[in-house]
N, C-alpha and C positions, 0 to 999 in steps of 0.2 A: 612234344612231337605229335604228329597226326596229320589232319588235313592241311594245316598251315604249312607244315614242312614240305608237302607236295605242291603247294601253290606256285612254286617257282619251277616246277617240272612242266614244261610247255608241250613236249612231245615225248612219247615213250614207245619203244619198239624193241624187238629182239632181232639179233643177227647171229651168224655163226662165224667164229674165228677159227681159222685153219693155221696150224703151226706144225710143220712136218707131218706126222701121222696123227696128230692130236686135234680133235674137234671140241670146241667149247661153245656153249650157248651163252650169248652175252646180252644183257639188258642194257640198252642205250637210253640214257635220260638226257634230253636236251633242256637246258635251263636258260632263263633270262638273267641269272646271276653272273657277276664277274667271278671268275675262278682264279684270278691273279691277285694274290695277297698284297701286292704292292700297288695295285690300282686304287685310285681315290674313291671309286664307287664300290669297293669290296665290302660286303656285309658279312662279317665273320659269323655272327649268330645265325643268320639265315642260311649261309653256306654249310655250317656245321649241322644245322637241323636237317637240311637236305641230305648231306652225307650220311648221317645216322639213319635216316628213313630208308635210304637206298640199301645200306648195309643190312638193316633189319629185314627188308623185303627179300634180299638175296638169301639170307639165312633161312627165312620162312619158306622159301621156294627152292631150296637147294636141290630138290629132286629134278627140277626142270631148268634152273638157271645156274650157271657155273660162276659167272662174274659179271661185273657191271662197269660201264664207262659213263661218266658224266661229262657232257660237252656243252660249251656255250652255244647259244643260237648264233648262227652266222649272220652278219649284217647284210 
């Protein structure tokens, strides 16, 4: 894991999620990877590397980021 894991993260930003009286800071990671395991272009190794990198980033930055969303780039 490392820079290679992040190579499929094409855009990253934070947003705020509001649920009832609860506010969460969310890291949004936009990726060029297919996230559909049934898709023919799904790359399990690359996807798992990105997932692990995002989880580690959120853990490392838990004081400022509550959770993360990984979303595919929209065509």
